C-alpha positions as CSV (number, residue, x, y, z in Angstrom):
1,M,65.1,12.1,139.8
2,R,67.2,13.6,137.5
3,N,66.6,15.7,134.6
4,L,69.7,17.1,133.1
5,P,71.2,19.7,136.0
6,A,68.1,19.8,137.8
7,L,66.5,16.9,140.4
8,C,63.2,15.6,140.0
9,C,60.8,12.9,140.5
10,L,58.4,10.2,139.8
11,A,56.5,6.5,140.5
12,T,53.0,5.8,142.3
13,V,55.4,7.1,145.2
14,V,58.1,9.6,143.3
15,A,57.7,11.7,140.0
16,L,59.2,14.2,137.6
17,G,59.3,17.1,135.6
18,G,59.5,21.0,134.7
19,C,58.9,24.4,136.0
20,T,57.6,27.5,134.4
21,S,56.3,28.2,131.1
22,G,57.2,31.0,128.8
23,P,55.5,32.8,126.3
24,S,55.7,29.9,123.5
25,D,55.6,26.3,123.3
26,P,57.3,23.6,121.0
27,A,55.1,22.1,118.5
28,P,53.4,19.7,120.0
29,T,52.9,16.1,119.1
30,P,49.7,14.9,118.9
31,P,48.2,12.2,121.1
32,V,46.3,8.9,120.2
33,Q,43.3,8.7,121.7
34,P,43.0,5.7,123.8
35,S,40.7,2.7,124.2
36,A,38.4,2.5,127.3
37,T,39.7,-0.7,127.6
38,G,43.4,-0.3,127.1
39,S,45.5,-0.1,124.8
40,A,47.4,-2.8,122.7
41,G,46.4,-5.3,125.7
42,F,48.2,-3.5,128.5
43,Y,46.4,-3.6,131.5
44,V,44.6,-0.7,132.8
45,E,44.0,-0.6,136.8
46,S,40.6,-0.3,137.8
47,N,41.2,1.3,141.1
48,A,44.2,4.2,139.9
49,P,44.2,7.4,141.5
50,A,42.5,9.0,138.2
51,V,39.5,6.4,138.0
52,R,38.9,7.5,141.6
53,Q,38.6,11.3,140.6
54,V,36.6,10.5,137.3
55,E,34.0,8.8,140.3
56,A,34.7,12.1,143.0
57,W,34.2,15.2,140.2
58,K,31.1,12.9,138.8
59,A,29.6,12.6,142.2
60,Q,30.2,16.8,142.4
61,G,28.5,17.9,139.1
62,R,32.1,18.2,137.7
63,D,31.0,16.1,134.4
64,A,32.8,18.0,131.8
65,D,36.4,17.5,134.3
66,A,35.6,13.8,134.5
67,E,34.8,13.2,131.1
68,A,38.2,15.2,130.1
69,L,40.3,13.0,132.7
70,R,38.8,9.6,131.3
71,R,41.3,9.9,128.7
72,I,43.6,9.0,132.0
73,A,41.6,7.0,134.0
74,D,40.8,4.4,131.2
75,S,44.2,4.6,129.2
76,P,46.9,2.1,130.8
77,N,50.0,3.2,133.6
78,A,52.4,1.4,134.6
79,V,52.3,0.3,138.3
80,W,54.9,1.4,140.6
81,F,56.9,-0.4,143.3
82,A,58.9,1.7,145.3
83,D,59.4,0.7,149.2
84,G,59.8,-2.4,151.1
85,K,56.8,-1.7,153.4
86,P,55.2,-4.8,155.0
87,G,52.6,-6.1,151.8
88,Y,54.1,-5.2,148.7
89,Q,54.8,-9.2,147.7
90,D,50.5,-8.7,147.9
91,R,50.5,-5.9,146.3
92,V,51.9,-7.2,143.4
93,R,50.5,-10.5,143.5
94,R,46.8,-8.8,143.4
95,L,48.3,-6.8,140.2
96,I,49.6,-9.9,138.4
97,T,46.2,-11.7,139.5
98,A,43.8,-8.6,138.3
99,A,46.1,-8.3,134.7
100,T,46.2,-12.3,134.0
101,A,42.3,-12.5,134.4
102,A,41.6,-9.2,132.5
103,G,44.1,-11.1,129.7
104,R,45.8,-8.0,129.7
105,T,50.1,-7.4,130.2
106,P,50.9,-5.1,133.5
107,V,53.7,-3.0,133.0
108,V,56.0,-3.1,135.9
109,V,58.3,0.2,137.6
110,P,60.5,-1.7,140.2
111,Y,62.2,1.6,141.7
112,W,64.0,1.1,145.0
113,V,67.5,0.7,144.5
114,P,69.9,2.1,147.1
115,E,70.4,5.6,146.8
116,R,68.0,6.4,144.8
117,D,67.7,9.6,143.0
118,C,70.7,10.6,144.8
119,G,69.0,12.2,147.5
120,G,66.6,14.6,144.9
121,H,63.0,15.2,145.4
122,S,62.2,11.0,144.7
123,G,65.2,10.0,146.8
124,G,65.1,6.9,149.0
125,G,65.7,3.5,148.0
126,A,67.0,0.5,150.0
127,P,68.9,0.6,152.9
128,D,71.6,-1.7,151.2
129,A,72.7,-4.4,148.6
130,A,71.6,-7.5,150.8
131,T,67.9,-6.0,151.5
132,Y,67.6,-5.1,147.9
133,R,68.6,-8.4,146.9
134,T,65.9,-9.8,148.7
135,W,63.4,-7.4,147.9
136,I,63.9,-7.5,143.7
137,G,63.7,-11.6,144.5
138,E,60.8,-11.7,146.1
139,L,59.5,-8.7,143.5
140,A,60.6,-10.9,140.3
141,A,59.4,-14.0,141.7
142,I,55.8,-13.1,141.5
143,V,56.1,-10.7,138.6
144,R,57.9,-13.7,136.6
145,T,54.7,-15.8,136.7
146,A,52.8,-14.4,134.2
147,P,53.2,-12.3,131.2
148,A,54.4,-8.3,132.2
149,I,56.7,-5.6,131.3
150,V,59.4,-4.4,133.6
151,V,61.1,-1.0,133.4
152,L,63.8,-1.4,135.5
153,E,65.2,1.8,138.0
154,P,64.4,5.0,136.3
155,D,67.4,6.8,136.6
156,A,69.9,4.1,137.7
157,V,72.3,3.6,134.8
158,P,72.4,7.7,134.3
159,H,73.0,8.7,137.9
160,V,76.1,6.5,137.4
161,I,77.1,8.4,134.4
162,D,77.2,11.5,135.6
163,A,79.2,10.6,138.8
164,C,76.3,11.1,141.3
165,V,76.2,7.6,142.3
166,D,80.3,6.6,141.9
167,G,82.8,4.7,143.1
168,P,82.3,1.4,145.1
169,A,78.5,2.4,144.9
170,A,78.6,2.3,141.5
171,R,80.1,-1.0,140.4
172,E,77.7,-2.1,143.2
173,R,74.6,-0.8,141.5
174,L,75.6,-2.0,138.2
175,T,75.7,-5.6,139.7
176,L,72.2,-5.0,141.1
177,L,70.8,-4.3,138.2
178,G,72.5,-7.3,135.8
179,E,71.2,-9.7,138.8
180,A,67.4,-7.6,138.6
181,I,67.4,-8.2,135.0
182,R,68.3,-11.9,135.6
183,A,66.0,-12.9,138.1
184,F,62.8,-11.3,136.2
185,K,64.0,-13.2,132.6
186,Q,63.7,-16.2,134.2
187,G,59.9,-15.8,133.5
188,P,59.6,-16.8,130.0
189,A,57.0,-14.2,129.0
190,V,58.7,-11.3,131.1
191,K,60.0,-8.2,129.2
192,V,62.3,-6.4,130.8
193,Y,64.0,-2.6,130.0
194,L,67.0,-0.9,131.7
195,D,66.0,2.7,132.1
196,A,68.6,5.1,130.3
197,G,67.4,8.1,131.4
198,N,66.4,10.7,128.4
199,P,68.1,12.6,125.4
200,G,68.4,16.0,127.3
201,W,70.6,14.4,130.2
202,I,73.6,12.1,129.0
203,K,74.3,13.5,125.2
204,D,77.4,11.1,124.9
205,V,75.5,7.8,123.5
206,D,78.5,5.6,123.3
207,R,79.0,6.1,127.5
208,V,75.4,5.6,127.2
209,A,75.7,2.1,126.0
210,S,78.8,1.2,127.5
211,T,77.0,1.4,130.7
212,L,74.4,-0.4,130.2
213,L,76.1,-3.2,129.2
214,E,78.0,-3.0,132.4
215,A,74.9,-2.5,134.1
216,G,73.4,-6.5,131.8
217,V,71.4,-4.8,128.8
218,G,72.8,-7.6,127.0
219,D,70.1,-10.0,129.0
220,A,67.6,-7.9,129.1
221,D,64.6,-7.0,126.3
222,G,66.0,-3.6,125.6
223,F,66.2,-0.4,127.5
224,S,63.7,2.7,128.3
225,L,63.8,6.3,127.5
226,N,62.3,9.5,128.5
227,V,60.5,8.3,132.1
228,A,58.5,10.8,133.8
229,N,60.6,13.2,131.5
230,F,59.0,15.2,128.5
231,E,60.9,14.7,125.5
232,T,58.9,15.0,122.6
233,T,58.2,11.0,121.0
234,E,60.6,12.2,117.6
235,D,63.7,13.0,120.1
236,N,63.0,10.1,122.0
237,V,63.7,7.6,118.6
238,A,66.6,9.6,117.1
239,Y,68.0,9.3,120.6
240,G,67.3,5.6,121.3
241,T,68.3,4.6,117.7
242,A,71.4,6.2,118.3
243,V,72.1,4.1,121.3
244,S,70.5,0.6,119.8
245,D,73.2,1.2,117.2
246,R,75.7,1.1,119.5
247,L,74.1,-2.2,121.3
248,G,73.4,-3.9,118.1
249,G,70.1,-2.9,117.4
250,K,69.0,-3.8,121.1
251,P,64.8,-2.2,121.1
252,F,63.7,0.2,123.2
253,V,60.5,1.5,125.3
254,I,59.4,5.5,125.7
255,D,57.6,6.9,127.6
256,T,55.0,9.1,126.4
257,S,52.6,9.7,129.4
258,R,53.4,14.0,129.1
259,N,55.5,14.6,126.4
260,G,52.8,15.5,124.0
261,N,53.7,19.4,124.1
262,G,57.2,18.5,124.5
263,P,59.4,20.0,126.8
264,A,58.8,23.6,128.6
265,P,60.2,26.6,127.3
266,V,63.3,28.2,128.9
267,D,63.0,31.0,130.8
268,G,64.1,32.8,133.7
269,R,63.4,29.9,136.0
270,N,63.7,27.4,133.9
271,S,66.9,27.3,132.6
272,D,67.0,23.5,131.0
273,G,63.4,23.2,129.5
274,H,62.5,21.0,132.4
275,W,61.9,20.9,136.2
276,C,59.1,20.2,138.7
277,N,55.6,19.8,137.4
278,P,55.9,22.5,134.2
279,P,52.5,24.1,132.8
280,G,51.3,23.3,129.7
281,R,52.4,20.0,129.1
282,A,50.2,17.5,127.6
283,L,49.5,13.7,127.3
284,G,51.5,11.7,124.8
285,P,50.5,9.4,123.0
286,A,48.7,6.7,123.7
287,P,50.2,3.3,124.8
288,T,50.6,1.0,121.9
289,A,52.8,-1.7,121.1
290,R,52.4,-0.7,117.5
291,T,54.7,2.1,117.2
292,G,55.5,1.7,113.3
293,T,58.7,2.8,114.3
294,P,61.8,0.0,113.8
295,R,63.4,-0.5,117.2
296,V,60.8,0.9,119.4
297,D,58.5,-2.1,120.7
298,A,56.4,-0.1,122.6
299,F,55.3,3.9,123.8
300,L,53.7,3.0,127.2
301,W,52.6,5.7,130.3
302,V,55.4,4.9,132.5
303,K,55.0,8.0,134.5
304,R,51.1,8.2,135.6
305,P,50.2,11.5,134.4
306,G,48.6,13.4,137.4
307,E,51.3,12.4,140.1
308,S,53.5,15.3,141.4
309,D,57.2,15.6,140.7
310,G,57.9,17.4,143.8
311,A,56.8,20.0,146.0
312,C,59.0,22.5,143.7
313,L,56.2,25.2,143.1
314,P,54.1,26.9,146.0
315,D,50.8,25.0,145.4
316,A,52.9,21.3,144.3
317,P,52.2,18.3,146.6
318,P,55.3,16.0,147.4
319,A,56.4,13.7,144.8
320,G,54.3,10.7,144.1
321,Q,51.2,12.1,145.4
322,W,48.0,12.5,143.3
323,W,47.5,16.0,141.6
324,P,44.4,16.0,140.2
325,E,44.1,19.8,138.7
326,Y,47.4,19.0,137.2
327,A,46.1,15.4,135.6
328,L,43.4,17.9,134.1
329,G,45.5,20.2,132.7
330,L,47.6,17.3,131.0
331,A,44.3,15.9,129.5
332,T,42.9,18.8,128.4
333,N,46.1,20.6,127.2
């Protein structure tokens, strides 16, 4: 995953972040405390890593830590699909079945576009366009049978704009994204948001809007911002509104999972305010569809709080691995 000039990460299999904290932080955005049964009708996984961690800490007598971590365990997080390993169809089918039975809406993140993350911490993706088409078609065929929110391919569009993916590969990527949008939108109760990066990455909102259009955002319900990033909600609203203005008022969603303290302060190791697993970050506003903000359809926890952005610090696990102590920091800051 790319975060300005720095590479980062995300997911149930991949992540994103920042590096070191300076002497002072920006004014925090107060988090909204989530409901234990899930906010705004979004689905809460019953066996997510944070849920298992709460149980483990309770068994170890770490009751205060377990209680703090419930802020993550009891909140709806997106579920990522980031590889083509056998069994992914069963996994998405179980998700849709469980969410439907609970009367909740799952948030699904397909993240397997070819040349994903340009070889960064979350590098990978499908080996070719044909494999991706088959994979996304199978995924969409299951997801579109029930209500769902799809945040499509984080960073895929910004990586075209910054020329990390260029030439024929870029044109192919935009085609694949458009096809994916239309595949999911065959489900009448599925909302699709094509990822558009974050306010700290691509400053040229005209370029962002035009590339989103090339990628088929006109067929989507809107676009997403701040996935696995730390930009404040206010900055995302301003940036997203500017992009939306150029798209005829297209709505957008914001990942608020880790933006409660905004980006990390700039210092000698952290030259842009972001990098892998920055310390001192905090949970942001809880997931909700009642944002009170024009054109913002929802605040979502797309990045699962507590999953590593990558092995970019001595004690950090690889991208996407659960990191309980980092999760606890997010929940208590």
